[in-house]
C-alpha positions in Angstrom: -1.5 54.2 0.0 0.7 53.0 2.8 2.5 49.8 1.9 4.2 49.3 5.3 1.3 47.2 6.8 1.1 45.0 3.7 4.9 44.4 3.6 4.8 43.7 7.4 2.1 41.1 7.0 4.0 39.5 4.1 7.2 39.3 6.1 5.3 37.9 9.1 3.7 35.3 7.0 7.0 34.2 5.5 8.7 34.1 9.0 5.8 32.0 10.3 6.1 29.6 7.4 9.9 29.5 7.8 9.6 28.8 11.5 7.5 25.7 10.7 10.4 24.4 8.7 10.3 21.8 5.9 8.0 18.8 6.3 9.7 16.1 8.3 8.9 12.5 8.7 7.2 13.1 12.0 4.7 15.3 10.1 3.6 12.1 8.4 2.7 10.4 11.7 5.9 8.6 12.5 4.7 5.2 11.1 6.4 1.9 12.0 5.7 -1.8 11.2 3.2 -1.6 14.2 1.2 0.9 12.2 0.1 -2.0 9.9 -1.6 -4.5 12.3 -4.8 -6.4 12.0 -7.1 -7.7 9.2 -7.4 -5.7 5.9 -9.8 -6.5 3.0 -8.4 -5.6 -0.4 -9.9 -4.9 -3.8 -7.5 -5.6 -6.6 -7.6 -4.1 -10.1 -5.3 -4.1 -13.0 -3.9 -6.0 -16.0 -1.6 -9.0 -16.2 0.6 -8.1 -19.2 2.7 -11.3 -19.5 4.2 -14.3 -17.8 2.8 -17.8 -17.5 -0.9 -18.3 -17.8 -3.7 -16.0 -18.8 -3.1 -12.4 -19.6 -5.7 -9.5 -19.5 -7.8 -7.7 -17.0 -7.1 -8.8 -13.4 -9.6 -8.3 -10.6 -9.8 -9.8 -7.2 -10.3 -9.6 -3.5 -8.0 -10.5 -0.7 -8.0 -10.8 3.1 -4.6 -10.2 4.8 -3.7 -10.3 8.4 -0.8 -8.1 9.3 0.9 -8.9 12.6 2.6 -5.6 13.4 6.0 -7.2 13.3 6.8 -7.1 9.6 5.0 -10.4 8.7 1.6 -11.2 7.3 -0.6 -13.9 5.8 -3.1 -13.6 3.0 -5.9 -15.4 1.1 -7.4 -14.2 -2.1 -9.6 -14.8 -5.1 -8.3 -13.5 -8.4 -9.6 -13.7 -12.0 -7.6 -12.8 -15.1 -9.5 -12.3 -18.3 -12.5 -13.8 -16.6 -10.7 -17.0 -15.6 -10.4 -17.9 -11.9 -6.7 -18.3 -11.2 -6.9 -18.5 -7.4 -9.7 -18.7 -4.8 -10.0 -18.7 -1.0 -9.4 -22.5 -0.8 -5.6 -22.3 -1.4 -3.2 -22.3 1.5 -2.5 -18.8 2.8 0.3 -16.9 1.3 2.9 -15.5 3.6 4.8 -12.3 3.4 7.0 -9.7 4.9 6.7 -5.9 4.9 8.5 -2.7 6.0 6.8 0.5 7.0 8.9 3.6 6.7 8.5 6.6 9.1 6.7 8.6 6.4 4.0 5.9 6.2 5.3 4.5 2.8 6.5 1.0 2.5 6.9 -2.2 0.6 5.8 -5.8 1.0 6.5 -9.1 -0.6 3.8 -11.9 -1.0 5.1 -15.4 -1.2 2.3 -17.6 -2.7 1.9 -21.3 -1.9 -0.1 -22.2 -5.0 2.6 -21.7 -7.7 2.2 -18.0 -8.4 5.4 -16.1 -8.4 6.3 -13.8 -5.5 4.8 -10.3 -5.9 6.4 -7.1 -4.6 4.3 -3.9 -4.0 4.9 -0.4 -2.7 2.3 1.1 -0.5 1.1 4.2 1.4 -0.7 3.9 4.7 -3.5 6.5 5.0 -6.3 7.4 7.5 -4.2 6.6 10.5 -3.4 3.1 9.2 -7.0 2.2 8.5 -6.3 2.0 4.7 -3.4 0.8 2.6 -3.0 1.8 -1.1 -0.7 -0.4 -3.1 0.9 -0.7 -6.5 2.7 -3.9 -7.7 6.3 -3.2 -8.7 7.4 -6.7 -9.7 6.2 -10.3 -10.0 8.6 -13.2 -10.0 11.5 -10.7 -9.8 10.5 -9.0 -13.1 8.9 -5.7 -13.9 6.2 -5.3 -16.6 4.2 -8.4 -15.8 1.5 -6.9 -13.6 0.1 -3.4 -13.8 -2.0 -3.8 -10.7 -3.1 -1.8 -7.7 -5.2 -2.4 -4.7 -6.9 -0.7 -1.8 -7.0 -2.4 1.6 -9.3 -1.2 4.3 -9.0 -2.3 7.9 -11.8 -4.7 8.8 -12.4 -3.4 12.3 -10.7 0.0 12.7 -10.2 1.3 16.2 -12.0 4.6 16.6 
């Protein structure tokens, strides 16, 4: 059996992979704050583990408008352990966000109804048509919320 063609193919495959180089941030789409722009509807799921008020399973929905400049507003309806703790009638929350070039990022929501500020990390997917989040702190403390959400762009451009 002649091993020369097999070895040649293996070397060629390795050289081709090496020429591609390591994944760079541009391979992730070169995201910026402008990549997060428009209205997004969120479903929220998780558990409130502590802090003031009810604790237990947390579910909700939110509508956020991201302005493409690192700011956003949001309204939401949230229940904790079956108790409504916010609804769409409250004044909109405001927030800031940063999108990294690899399409990860962070945002802070500043509520107007007495709830503490919430910080979340996120990943933009589907060319910015979806944002997947996980809460990292509430009121400056970790371990209060074990909550995630999925936001989908309301009217994605196709």
